[in-house]
C-alpha positions in Angstrom: 60.7 7.8 -32.7 59.3 9.2 -35.9 56.0 7.4 -35.2 55.8 8.9 -31.7 56.4 12.4 -33.1 53.7 12.0 -35.7 51.2 10.8 -33.1 52.1 13.7 -30.8 51.4 16.2 -33.6 48.1 14.5 -34.4 47.0 14.8 -30.7 48.1 18.4 -30.4 46.2 19.2 -33.6 43.0 17.4 -32.3 43.2 19.2 -29.0 43.7 22.6 -30.6 40.6 22.2 -32.7 38.2 22.0 -29.7 37.5 23.9 -26.5 34.9 21.4 -25.4 36.3 18.6 -23.3 33.0 17.5 -21.7 32.8 14.3 -23.7 36.1 13.2 -22.2 34.4 12.7 -18.8 31.5 10.6 -20.2 31.6 6.9 -19.3 30.1 5.2 -22.4 29.2 2.2 -20.2 27.0 4.2 -17.8 23.5 5.4 -18.8 23.1 9.1 -18.6 19.3 8.8 -18.7 17.2 6.3 -16.8 14.4 4.7 -19.0 10.8 5.4 -17.9 10.3 1.6 -17.5 13.2 1.3 -15.0 11.9 4.2 -12.9 8.4 2.6 -12.9 9.8 -0.8 -11.9 11.7 0.7 -9.0 8.7 2.7 -7.8 6.4 -0.3 -8.1 8.9 -2.5 -6.1 9.5 0.2 -3.5 5.7 0.8 -3.0 4.8 -2.9 -2.5 7.8 -3.5 -0.3 6.9 -0.5 1.9 3.2 -1.7 2.1 4.1 -5.3 2.9 7.1 -5.1 5.2 6.9 -5.5 9.0 10.0 -3.4 9.6 9.2 -1.5 12.8 11.1 1.5 11.5 8.8 1.9 8.5 5.5 -0.1 8.6 3.7 -1.1 11.7 0.2 -1.3 10.3 -0.2 -5.0 11.4 0.4 -3.7 14.9 -2.0 -0.9 14.5 -4.7 -3.3 13.4 -3.6 -5.6 16.3 -3.2 -8.6 14.0 0.4 -9.1 15.3 2.3 -8.1 18.3 6.0 -7.8 19.3 8.4 -9.8 21.5 11.5 -8.1 22.7 10.8 -4.6 21.6 7.1 -3.7 22.1 7.5 0.1 21.7 5.6 0.3 18.4 2.8 -2.0 19.5 2.4 0.4 22.4 2.1 3.3 19.9 5.5 4.8 20.6 6.1 5.9 17.0 8.5 8.7 17.9 11.6 6.8 19.1 12.3 5.4 15.6 10.2 8.1 13.8 8.0 5.5 12.1 5.8 8.2 10.5 8.8 10.0 9.1 10.3 6.8 7.7 7.0 5.7 6.1 6.5 9.3 4.7 9.9 9.3 3.2 9.6 5.8 1.8 6.5 6.9 -0.3 7.6 10.4 -1.2 11.3 9.7 -2.0 11.2 6.0 -2.8 8.0 5.9 -4.9 6.5 9.2 -5.9 9.7 10.8 -7.1 10.4 7.9 -9.4 6.9 7.9 -10.7 7.2 11.7 -11.4 10.5 11.2 -13.2 9.0 8.3 -15.2 6.3 10.6 -16.3 8.8 13.3 -17.2 10.8 10.9 -19.3 7.6 9.7 -21.1 6.4 13.3 -21.7 9.8 14.3 -23.1 9.6 11.4 -25.6 6.0 12.2 -26.7 7.0 14.4 -29.6 9.0 11.6 -31.2 6.5 8.8 -30.7 5.2 7.3 -33.9 1.4 7.0 -34.3 1.6 3.2 -34.0 3.3 3.4 -30.6 1.3 6.3 -29.2 -1.4 4.2 -27.6 1.2 2.1 -25.7 2.9 5.3 -24.7 -0.3 6.7 -23.4 -1.0 3.4 -21.5 2.3 3.8 -19.8 1.5 7.4 -18.7 -1.9 6.2 -17.4 -0.4 3.2 -15.4 2.1 5.5 -13.8 -0.7 7.9 -12.9 -2.8 5.1 -11.3 0.1 4.1 -9.1 0.6 7.7 -8.1 -3.1 7.9 -7.1 -2.8 4.8 -5.0 0.3 6.2 -3.2 -1.2 9.6 -2.4 -4.4 8.0 -1.2 -2.4 5.9 1.3 -0.6 9.1 2.5 -3.9 10.9 3.0 -5.4 7.9 4.8 -2.4 7.7 7.2 -1.8 11.4 7.8 -4.7 13.6 6.7 -3.5 16.8 5.1 -0.3 16.3 3.2 2.0 18.1 0.7 0.5 17.5 -2.8 0.3 20.4 -5.2 3.8 21.6 -4.2 5.3 18.2 -3.4 8.3 16.7 -5.1 9.7 20.1 -6.2 13.5 20.1 -5.6 13.5 23.8 -5.6 10.8 24.1 -2.9 11.9 22.4 0.3 8.9 23.8 2.2 5.8 22.7 0.4 2.3 23.6 1.7 0.0 20.9 3.0 -3.2 20.4 1.0 -6.5 19.7 2.6 -7.0 16.0 2.7 -10.5 16.1 1.1 -9.1 18.3 -1.7 -6.4 15.8 -2.4 -9.0 13.1 -2.6 -11.0 15.2 -5.1 -7.9 15.7 -7.2 -7.1 12.0 -7.1 -10.5 11.0 -8.4 -10.0 13.4 -11.3 -6.6 12.0 -12.0 -7.8 8.4 -11.8 -10.7 9.1 -14.2 -8.3 10.6 -16.6 -6.0 7.6 -16.4 -8.8 5.2 -16.9 -10.1 7.0 -19.9 -6.6 7.0 -21.5 -6.1 3.2 -21.2 -6.4 1.2 -24.4 -6.7 -2.5 -23.9 -4.8 -4.9 -26.1 -1.9 -2.6 -26.7 0.3 -3.2 -23.7 2.2 -0.9 -21.4 5.5 -1.7 -19.6 5.6 -5.4 -20.4 8.0 -7.4 -18.2 9.0 -4.2 -16.4 5.6 -4.3 -14.7 5.9 -6.8 -11.8 2.2 -6.6 -10.9 0.3 -7.1 -14.1 3.1 -7.8 -16.7 1.9 -4.8 -18.7 -1.6 -6.0 -19.1 -3.8 -2.9 -19.5 -7.1 -4.6 -18.9 -5.9 -5.6 -15.5 -4.7 -2.1 -14.7 -8.1 -0.8 -15.7 -9.8 -3.2 -13.2 -7.3 -2.2 -10.5 -8.0 1.5 -11.2 -11.8 1.1 -10.9 -11.4 -1.1 -7.8 -9.2 1.6 -6.2 -11.8 4.1 -7.2 -14.5 2.0 -5.5 -12.4 1.8 -2.3 -11.9 5.6 -2.3 -15.6 6.2 -3.2 -16.7 4.1 -0.2 -14.3 6.1 2.0 -16.2 9.3 1.1 -19.6 7.7 0.6 -20.1 9.0 -2.9 -22.8 7.0 -4.7 -22.1 8.5 -8.2 -18.4 7.5 -8.0 -19.4 4.0 -6.8 -21.6 3.6 -9.8 -18.9 4.9 -12.1 -16.3 2.5 -10.7 -18.5 -0.5 -11.0 -19.6 0.4 -14.6 -15.9 0.7 -15.5 -15.2 -2.8 -14.4 -13.8 -3.9 -11.0 -12.2 -7.1 -9.9 -14.3 -10.2 -10.5 -12.1 -13.0 -9.2 -8.9 -13.7 -7.3 -7.1 -13.7 -10.7 -7.5 -10.0 -10.8 -5.7 -9.3 -7.5 -3.1 -6.5 -7.6 -0.1 -8.7 -6.5 3.6 -8.1 -6.8 5.4 -11.3 -7.8 8.2 -11.6 -5.3 11.1 -14.0 -6.1 13.0 -16.5 -4.1 16.1 -14.3 -3.9 17.1 -10.7 -3.2 16.6 -8.0 -4.3 13.0 -9.1 -5.2 12.2 -11.3 -2.2 9.2 -10.7 0.0 10.3 -8.2 2.8 8.3 -10.3 5.3 10.7 -13.2 4.7 13.6 -10.9 5.2 12.2 -9.8 8.6 11.0 -13.2 9.8 13.6 -15.5 8.3 16.6 -13.9 6.7 17.3 -11.6 9.7 17.4 -14.6 12.1 15.3 -12.6 14.6 12.1 -13.6 16.4 10.3 -10.4 16.9 6.7 -11.0 15.7 3.8 -13.0 17.0 0.1 -13.4 16.3 -1.7 -11.2 18.9 -4.2 -12.4 21.4 -6.6 -9.9 19.9 -6.7 -11.8 16.6 -6.4 -15.3 18.1 -9.4 -14.6 20.4 -11.5 -13.5 17.5 -10.8 -16.2 15.0 -10.3 -19.3 17.2 -14.0 -19.7 18.2 -15.2 -19.5 14.6 -13.8 -22.8 13.2 -12.4 -20.7 10.5 -10.8 -22.8 7.7 -8.1 -20.1 7.2 -6.7 -20.5 10.7 -4.0 -23.0 9.8 -2.8 -20.8 7.0 -2.9 -17.6 9.1 -1.1 -19.1 12.1 1.5 -21.7 12.9 0.6 -24.8 15.0 3.5 -24.3 17.4 1.0 -24.0 20.2 -2.0 -26.2 20.7 -4.5 -24.6 21.2 -3.4 -21.3 19.6 -2.2 -18.8 22.1 -1.9 -15.2 21.0 0.7 -13.0 22.5 -0.8 -10.3 24.8 -1.0 -7.2 22.6 1.6 -4.6 23.6 3.4 -6.9 26.1 7.0 -7.9 26.2 6.3 -11.5 25.0 8.5 -14.5 24.9 8.6 -15.8 21.3 8.5 -19.5 22.2 5.4 -19.2 24.4 2.9 -17.9 21.9 1.5 -18.6 18.4 3.7 -17.8 15.4 2.8 -16.5 12.0 1.7 -19.2 9.4 4.3 -20.9 7.2 3.3 -19.0 4.1 4.6 -15.7 5.6 8.0 -17.3 5.8 8.3 -17.9 2.1 10.6 -15.5 0.2 8.4 -15.6 -3.0 5.0 -15.1 -1.2 3.2 -12.5 -3.4 2.6 -9.1 -2.1 -1.0 -8.0 -2.5 -2.0 -4.3 -2.3 -5.7 -4.9 -3.3 -7.7 -8.0 -3.9 -11.1 -9.3 -5.1 -12.1 -10.1 -1.5 -11.9 -6.5 -0.6 -13.9 -5.5 -3.6 -16.7 -7.8 -2.7 -16.8 -6.4 0.9 -16.9 -2.9 -0.6 -19.9 -3.9 -2.7 -21.5 -5.4 0.3 -20.9 -2.2 2.2 -22.3 -0.1 -0.7 -25.5 -2.2 -0.8 -25.9 -2.0 3.0 -25.6 1.8 2.9 -27.9 2.1 -0.2 -25.2 3.7 -2.3 -24.5 3.6 -6.0 -27.5 1.5 -6.8 -25.7 -1.6 -5.5 -28.0 -4.4 -4.1 -27.6 -7.8 -2.6 -25.4 -7.0 0.5 -25.6 -10.5 1.8 -24.7 -12.1 -1.5 -21.6 -9.8 -1.8 -20.7 -10.5 1.8 -20.9 -14.3 1.2 -18.8 -14.0 -2.0 -16.2 -11.9 -0.2 -15.8 -14.5 2.5 -15.7 -17.3 -0.1 -13.1 -15.5 -2.1 -10.9 -15.0 0.9 -11.2 -18.7 2.0 -10.5 -19.9 -1.6 -7.4 -17.8 -1.7 -5.9 -19.2 1.5 -7.3 -22.8 1.5 -8.0 -25.3 -1.2 -11.3 -27.1 -1.1 -12.6 -25.6 2.1 -16.3 -25.9 3.2 -17.3 -22.2 3.0 -21.0 -22.9 3.2 -20.7 -24.6 6.6 -18.6 -21.7 7.8 -21.1 -19.1 6.7 -24.0 -21.0 8.2 -22.7 -20.4 11.7 -24.8 -17.8 13.6 -21.5 -16.0 14.5 -20.6 -15.7 10.9 -23.8 -15.4 8.9 -24.7 -12.0 7.6 -26.8 -9.9 9.9 -28.7 -7.2 8.1 -29.8 -5.7 11.4 -26.2 -5.1 12.3 -24.4 -5.1 9.0 -21.6 -2.9 10.3 -20.6 -5.7 12.7 -21.0 -8.5 10.2 -19.0 -6.8 7.4 -16.5 -5.2 9.9 -15.6 -8.5 11.6 -15.3 -10.6 8.5 -13.5 -8.0 6.5 -11.1 -7.6 9.3 -10.4 -11.4 9.4 -10.1 -11.5 5.6 -7.6 -8.6 5.6 -5.2 -10.5 8.0 -1.6 -9.5 7.2 -2.9 -6.6 5.1 -2.2 -4.2 7.9 -2.9 -0.9 6.3 -6.3 -1.8 5.0 -7.2 -3.8 8.1 -6.5 -0.7 10.2 -8.6 1.4 7.7 -11.5 -1.0 7.8 -11.5 -0.8 11.6 -11.7 3.0 11.4 -14.6 2.7 9.0 -16.8 0.1 10.9 -15.5 0.2 14.5 -15.2 -3.6 14.4 -13.7 -5.5 16.0 -13.6 -3.4 19.2 -10.0 -2.6 19.7 -8.6 -1.3 22.9 -5.2 0.3 23.6 -2.7 -1.8 25.6 -2.2 -0.9 29.3 1.3 0.4 28.5 0.3 2.5 25.6 2.4 5.6 25.0 1.1 8.7 26.6 0.8 10.3 23.2 -2.0 7.9 22.3 -4.1 9.3 25.2 -5.4 5.8 26.0 -6.8 5.3 22.5 -6.0 3.1 19.5 -4.5 5.7 17.0 -6.7 6.7 14.0 -3.9 8.4 12.2 -0.1 8.8 12.3 1.4 12.0 13.6 3.5 14.0 11.1 7.3 13.2 10.7 9.4 14.3 13.6 11.5 16.8 11.5 8.6 18.5 9.8 8.2 21.0 12.6 11.8 22.1 12.0 12.2 21.7 8.3 8.8 23.0 7.2 7.6 24.8 10.4 5.0 27.3 9.2 3.3 24.8 6.8 3.4 22.1 9.5 1.8 24.4 12.0 -0.9 25.4 9.5 -1.7 21.8 8.7 -1.8 20.7 12.3 -4.2 23.5 13.1 -6.4 22.7 10.1 -6.9 19.0 11.0 -7.5 19.7 14.7 -4.1 18.9 16.1 -1.2 16.7 15.1 -2.4 13.9 17.4 -3.1 10.2 17.1 -6.7 10.8 17.9 -7.3 13.3 15.2 -9.4 11.7 12.4 -8.8 12.1 8.7 -11.7 13.7 6.8 -13.5 10.6 5.7 -13.4 9.1 9.2 -15.4 12.0 10.7 
């Protein structure tokens, strides 16, 4: 009893000496601040998953490019994007699932800047630069999909109604941001290490990716000076440089395609007749990798139709692997960009045919071991045609970008090849055309009405047929 009385007096004395009880509610086992590296990892994962999934609620770019088509539920392949609000889901996935984490990662890094020792400052600056590069990539995707977007006022929790910035102005800002990030990278120092699932913290690889991204964007706007600058800075030079997220064999880091095609137990996706009819006559060595042999010969599902899964060609085996890497940009694309620059006479680039041949070879080498690329390129239907380079580059780049739906759709918008037509049952909002942009999220008109109206008017109408600035 005496011991209990003594303990009671001690507790009363301790309590009487403080009026601050906030620490009593702190769980010492729970982090109160999220490290910048964790925020970066999560943003990186969310970005690649969003770009590589075939979830009809979020990403239908492989439908938009007509690489794939649907079975039971063909709404999205008929351009009905409103029923599930695909634009809104994609918009939210990038703004709230990627960009907010990248912004907070930057905030955490900036808050720590004052306490960084000189020996660690270069690594710290590398981390800031890598975050910035991924931000540029994400905003560039949003512009390419929607046109004008919230940018300067985006991600502010105190401003639920951000203005939309002009799409060309956003691109201009992104170029500046990218140049700054590139200049702040110091090779050999490292960045996020194992928290970086794309390059493992290798700064030289991030610099190549940043310059390759700059090259892509520079070709979008046909800016020769920026093309020259990107090449001088060092772009991808082999498949080893590809920006690829290393998915694992188990959740939560498995390939989202595997989740859709295998784990879900559903049978919703087929290779479309559009793609099968293009690739089948070419004796293309990538065909067995791209498509399953469940039908002989290959039979593509009629694009936009309510197809029976068992009657048409399925996706290739590789797309059913949980650890199949997720590429957001590759060496093949870079060589096609160089071929395009040379054909357009931009940036001092020459040798369009050589770059074209190397692009095709790089793609085939990625998908097939020991293929006879020379024989494939020698075919009159494949060989580079300088008199109609738009068709040559457009067709072969489209084939090489198979399963890279976003960029395949962008490439079609650039070159007009292959010639894509809307399905007979296309949604009325498509006005009989293959969409060249996504409409804005369904709730923007209610949540951010005045700014939505202003943006819609500025771009020429919130319609599928309204072109983003570089597509005009």
